ZADO-1210 file (C-alpha; in nm, 4 decimals, padded with zeros to 6 digits):
<atoms>
<atom x="00.6970" y="02.6598" z="01.4008" code="UNK" pos="1"/>
<atom x="00.4615" y="02.4538" z="01.2702" code="UNK" pos="2"/>
<atom x="00.5673" y="02.1436" z="01.2069" code="UNK" pos="3"/>
<atom x="00.4576" y="02.1983" z="00.8222" code="UNK" pos="4"/>
<atom x="00.7210" y="02.4314" z="00.8082" code="UNK" pos="5"/>
<atom x="01.0158" y="02.2519" z="00.9087" code="UNK" pos="6"/>
<atom x="01.0707" y="02.0187" z="00.6122" code="UNK" pos="7"/>
<atom x="01.2628" y="01.8168" z="00.8413" code="UNK" pos="8"/>
<atom x="00.9661" y="01.6923" z="01.0471" code="UNK" pos="9"/>
<atom x="00.6510" y="01.4795" z="00.8053" code="UNK" pos="10"/>
<atom x="00.3946" y="01.7179" z="00.6511" code="UNK" pos="11"/>
<atom x="00.0902" y="01.4089" z="00.6794" code="UNK" pos="12"/>
<atom x="-00.1246" y="01.4370" z="00.3654" code="UNK" pos="13"/>
<atom x="-00.4279" y="01.2908" z="00.5640" code="UNK" pos="14"/>
<atom x="-00.5122" y="01.2075" z="00.9154" code="UNK" pos="15"/>
<atom x="-00.5659" y="00.9233" z="00.8410" code="UNK" pos="16"/>
<atom x="-00.3499" y="00.5466" z="00.7366" code="UNK" pos="17"/>
<atom x="-00.1979" y="00.6232" z="00.4619" code="UNK" pos="18"/>
<atom x="00.0147" y="00.3756" z="00.2611" code="UNK" pos="19"/>
<atom x="00.1906" y="00.4570" z="-00.0611" code="UNK" pos="20"/>
<atom x="00.2300" y="00.1906" z="-00.2705" code="UNK" pos="21"/>
<atom x="00.5527" y="00.2748" z="-00.4876" code="UNK" pos="22"/>
<atom x="00.6578" y="-00.0385" z="-00.6331" code="UNK" pos="23"/>
<atom x="00.5502" y="-00.3980" z="-00.5106" code="UNK" pos="24"/>
<atom x="00.8356" y="-00.3687" z="-00.2648" code="UNK" pos="25"/>
<atom x="00.8545" y="-00.0483" z="-00.1721" code="UNK" pos="26"/>
<atom x="00.5668" y="00.1497" z="00.0117" code="UNK" pos="27"/>
<atom x="00.5788" y="00.4825" z="00.2553" code="UNK" pos="28"/>
<atom x="00.3451" y="00.4656" z="00.5058" code="UNK" pos="29"/>
<atom x="00.1498" y="00.7938" z="00.5980" code="UNK" pos="30"/>
<atom x="00.3572" y="00.9297" z="00.3460" code="UNK" pos="31"/>
<atom x="00.3628" y="01.3577" z="00.3320" code="UNK" pos="32"/>
<atom x="00.2904" y="01.6106" z="00.0999" code="UNK" pos="33"/>
<atom x="00.6172" y="01.6744" z="00.0224" code="UNK" pos="34"/>
<atom x="00.6342" y="01.3078" z="-00.1050" code="UNK" pos="35"/>
<atom x="00.2889" y="01.3050" z="-00.2536" code="UNK" pos="36"/>
<atom x="00.3821" y="01.5787" z="-00.5153" code="UNK" pos="37"/>
<atom x="00.6140" y="01.3803" z="-00.6398" code="UNK" pos="38"/>
<atom x="00.3288" y="01.1883" z="-00.8400" code="UNK" pos="39"/>
<atom x="00.2586" y="01.2660" z="-01.1666" code="UNK" pos="40"/>
<atom x="00.4980" y="01.5656" z="-01.2036" code="UNK" pos="41"/>
<atom x="00.8263" y="01.4732" z="-01.1715" code="UNK" pos="42"/>
<atom x="01.0580" y="01.1644" z="-01.2869" code="UNK" pos="43"/>
<atom x="01.2186" y="00.9654" z="-00.9541" code="UNK" pos="44"/>
<atom x="01.4657" y="00.6890" z="-00.9412" code="UNK" pos="45"/>
<atom x="01.3955" y="00.4052" z="-00.7559" code="UNK" pos="46"/>
<atom x="01.6877" y="00.4614" z="-00.5976" code="UNK" pos="47"/>
<atom x="01.5658" y="00.8664" z="-00.4943" code="UNK" pos="48"/>
<atom x="01.2690" y="00.6869" z="-00.3842" code="UNK" pos="49"/>
<atom x="01.4011" y="00.4533" z="-00.1414" code="UNK" pos="50"/>
<atom x="01.5996" y="00.7271" z="00.0065" code="UNK" pos="51"/>
<atom x="01.3561" y="00.9828" z="00.0300" code="UNK" pos="52"/>
<atom x="01.1519" y="00.7155" z="00.1907" code="UNK" pos="53"/>
<atom x="01.4070" y="00.6578" z="00.4220" code="UNK" pos="54"/>
<atom x="01.4091" y="00.9039" z="00.5480" code="UNK" pos="55"/>
<atom x="01.0762" y="01.0290" z="00.5635" code="UNK" pos="56"/>
<atom x="01.0354" y="00.7361" z="00.7839" code="UNK" pos="57"/>
<atom x="01.3118" y="00.8070" z="01.0020" code="UNK" pos="58"/>
<atom x="01.0677" y="01.0726" z="01.1195" code="UNK" pos="59"/>
<atom x="00.7731" y="00.9462" z="01.2006" code="UNK" pos="60"/>
<atom x="00.7325" y="00.8207" z="01.5293" code="UNK" pos="61"/>
<atom x="00.6932" y="00.4282" z="01.5693" code="UNK" pos="62"/>
<atom x="00.3922" y="00.4280" z="01.7988" code="UNK" pos="63"/>
<atom x="00.2389" y="00.5121" z="01.4484" code="UNK" pos="64"/>
<atom x="00.3983" y="00.3066" z="01.3224" code="UNK" pos="65"/>
<atom x="00.2724" y="-00.0102" z="01.5387" code="UNK" pos="66"/>
<atom x="-00.0866" y="00.1459" z="01.4768" code="UNK" pos="67"/>
<atom x="-00.0599" y="00.1800" z="01.1403" code="UNK" pos="68"/>
<atom x="00.0582" y="-00.1712" z="01.1264" code="UNK" pos="69"/>
<atom x="-00.2272" y="-00.3396" z="01.3890" code="UNK" pos="70"/>
<atom x="-00.4627" y="-00.1936" z="01.1714" code="UNK" pos="71"/>
<atom x="-00.3189" y="-00.3655" z="00.8250" code="UNK" pos="72"/>
<atom x="-00.2845" y="-00.6759" z="01.0565" code="UNK" pos="73"/>
<atom x="-00.6575" y="-00.6531" z="01.1760" code="UNK" pos="74"/>
<atom x="-00.8104" y="-00.6019" z="00.7759" code="UNK" pos="75"/>
<atom x="-00.6166" y="-00.8575" z="00.6753" code="UNK" pos="76"/>
<atom x="-00.7055" y="-01.1265" z="00.9005" code="UNK" pos="77"/>
<atom x="-01.0872" y="-01.0416" z="00.8778" code="UNK" pos="78"/>
<atom x="-01.1013" y="-01.0528" z="00.5172" code="UNK" pos="79"/>
<atom x="-01.2695" y="-01.3554" z="00.3957" code="UNK" pos="80"/>
<atom x="-01.0208" y="-01.4587" z="00.1432" code="UNK" pos="81"/>
<atom x="-00.6734" y="-01.4558" z="00.2291" code="UNK" pos="82"/>
<atom x="-00.4044" y="-01.3360" z="-00.1332" code="UNK" pos="83"/>
<atom x="-00.3194" y="-01.6711" z="-00.2235" code="UNK" pos="84"/>
<atom x="-00.6856" y="-01.7520" z="-00.3015" code="UNK" pos="85"/>
<atom x="-00.7483" y="-01.5101" z="-00.4765" code="UNK" pos="86"/>
<atom x="-00.4544" y="-01.5344" z="-00.6767" code="UNK" pos="87"/>
<atom x="-00.5982" y="-01.8949" z="-00.8074" code="UNK" pos="88"/>
<atom x="-00.9614" y="-01.7630" z="-00.7989" code="UNK" pos="89"/>
<atom x="-00.8483" y="-01.4652" z="-01.0790" code="UNK" pos="90"/>
<atom x="-00.5796" y="-01.7682" z="-01.2640" code="UNK" pos="91"/>
<atom x="-00.9212" y="-01.9785" z="-01.2340" code="UNK" pos="92"/>
<atom x="-01.1659" y="-01.7413" z="-01.3754" code="UNK" pos="93"/>
<atom x="-00.9469" y="-01.6032" z="-01.6238" code="UNK" pos="94"/>
<atom x="-00.9292" y="-01.9220" z="-01.7935" code="UNK" pos="95"/>
<atom x="-01.3142" y="-01.9813" z="-01.7979" code="UNK" pos="96"/>
<atom x="-01.3834" y="-01.6213" z="-01.9954" code="UNK" pos="97"/>
<atom x="-01.1143" y="-01.7324" z="-02.2320" code="UNK" pos="98"/>
<atom x="-01.3074" y="-02.0771" z="-02.2884" code="UNK" pos="99"/>
<atom x="-01.6096" y="-01.8781" z="-02.3346" code="UNK" pos="100"/>
<atom x="-01.4930" y="-01.5912" z="-02.5737" code="UNK" pos="101"/>
<atom x="-01.3523" y="-01.8357" z="-02.7364" code="UNK" pos="102"/>
<atom x="-01.7072" y="-02.0299" z="-02.8042" code="UNK" pos="103"/>
<atom x="-01.8290" y="-01.6237" z="-02.9455" code="UNK" pos="104"/>
<atom x="-01.9923" y="-01.5504" z="-02.6064" code="UNK" pos="105"/>
<atom x="-01.8887" y="-01.2106" z="-02.4261" code="UNK" pos="106"/>
<atom x="-01.9139" y="-01.1867" z="-02.0413" code="UNK" pos="107"/>
<atom x="-01.9214" y="-00.8578" z="-01.9030" code="UNK" pos="108"/>
<atom x="-02.0477" y="-00.9548" z="-01.6110" code="UNK" pos="109"/>
<atom x="-01.7638" y="-01.2859" z="-01.5365" code="UNK" pos="110"/>
<atom x="-01.4784" y="-00.9792" z="-01.6992" code="UNK" pos="111"/>
<atom x="-01.6119" y="-00.6996" z="-01.4162" code="UNK" pos="112"/>
<atom x="-01.6118" y="-01.0089" z="-01.1702" code="UNK" pos="113"/>
<atom x="-01.2526" y="-01.0860" z="-01.2506" code="UNK" pos="114"/>
<atom x="-01.1670" y="-00.6938" z="-01.2479" code="UNK" pos="115"/>
<atom x="-01.3138" y="-00.6900" z="-00.8879" code="UNK" pos="116"/>
<atom x="-01.1048" y="-00.9907" z="-00.7630" code="UNK" pos="117"/>
<atom x="-00.8132" y="-00.8266" z="-00.8876" code="UNK" pos="118"/>
<atom x="-00.9186" y="-00.4636" z="-00.7130" code="UNK" pos="119"/>
<atom x="-00.9158" y="-00.7084" z="-00.3992" code="UNK" pos="120"/>
<atom x="-00.6200" y="-00.8477" z="-00.4676" code="UNK" pos="121"/>
<atom x="-00.4240" y="-00.4864" z="-00.4899" code="UNK" pos="122"/>
<atom x="-00.5812" y="-00.3622" z="-00.1990" code="UNK" pos="123"/>
<atom x="-00.4817" y="-00.7142" z="00.0224" code="UNK" pos="124"/>
<atom x="-00.1382" y="-00.6680" z="-00.1157" code="UNK" pos="125"/>
<atom x="-00.0659" y="-00.2973" z="-00.0188" code="UNK" pos="126"/>
<atom x="-00.1721" y="-00.3874" z="00.2802" code="UNK" pos="127"/>
<atom x="00.0432" y="-00.6898" z="00.3708" code="UNK" pos="128"/>
<atom x="00.3571" y="-00.4612" z="00.1730" code="UNK" pos="129"/>
<atom x="00.2336" y="-00.2413" z="00.4465" code="UNK" pos="130"/>
<atom x="00.2611" y="-00.4802" z="00.7590" code="UNK" pos="131"/>
<atom x="00.6433" y="-00.5998" z="00.5661" code="UNK" pos="132"/>
<atom x="00.7301" y="-00.2218" z="00.5887" code="UNK" pos="133"/>
<atom x="00.6291" y="-00.1316" z="00.9415" code="UNK" pos="134"/>
<atom x="00.8207" y="-00.4650" z="01.0442" code="UNK" pos="135"/>
<atom x="01.1491" y="-00.3613" z="00.8395" code="UNK" pos="136"/>
<atom x="01.1876" y="00.0052" z="00.8292" code="UNK" pos="137"/>
<atom x="01.3847" y="00.1910" z="01.0921" code="UNK" pos="138"/>
<atom x="01.1618" y="00.4594" z="01.2327" code="UNK" pos="139"/>
<atom x="01.1373" y="00.7688" z="01.5524" code="UNK" pos="140"/>
<atom x="01.1686" y="00.6002" z="01.8292" code="UNK" pos="141"/>
<atom x="01.0862" y="00.9033" z="02.1209" code="UNK" pos="142"/>
<atom x="01.1792" y="00.7701" z="02.4943" code="UNK" pos="143"/>
<atom x="00.8346" y="00.9508" z="02.6343" code="UNK" pos="144"/>
<atom x="00.6309" y="00.7228" z="02.4234" code="UNK" pos="145"/>
<atom x="00.4179" y="00.5406" z="02.6366" code="UNK" pos="146"/>
</atoms>
């Protein structure tokens, strides 16, 4: 029987590392097609997401999760700025944008720059959440894993 035919085993949505952020504190590592089918199609409560994610994570191999954790940490450590720096920068840039708006000047480049920093910040927060989830959740430990 193929893994995709067994609904108890995760069928990855992709062959690469993925993290699906449900809320600022809830994420799915390597989301399955079964989990991603809910996106935009059905209403799910936070409790339903938590239960489905818990079940999904229980079937993920810990070696895979460790690799995802290490990849996320490597990317975070190689980025030129931190979450805290970006948060301060966004606040500062928004203040400057409001100041020029009050003077009647529309500064499209500054608004675009703020949006780019917000995107960068969201990416970093998703990586941080992936690390946290990888460290706190329970995953499948195969005794034959190296």
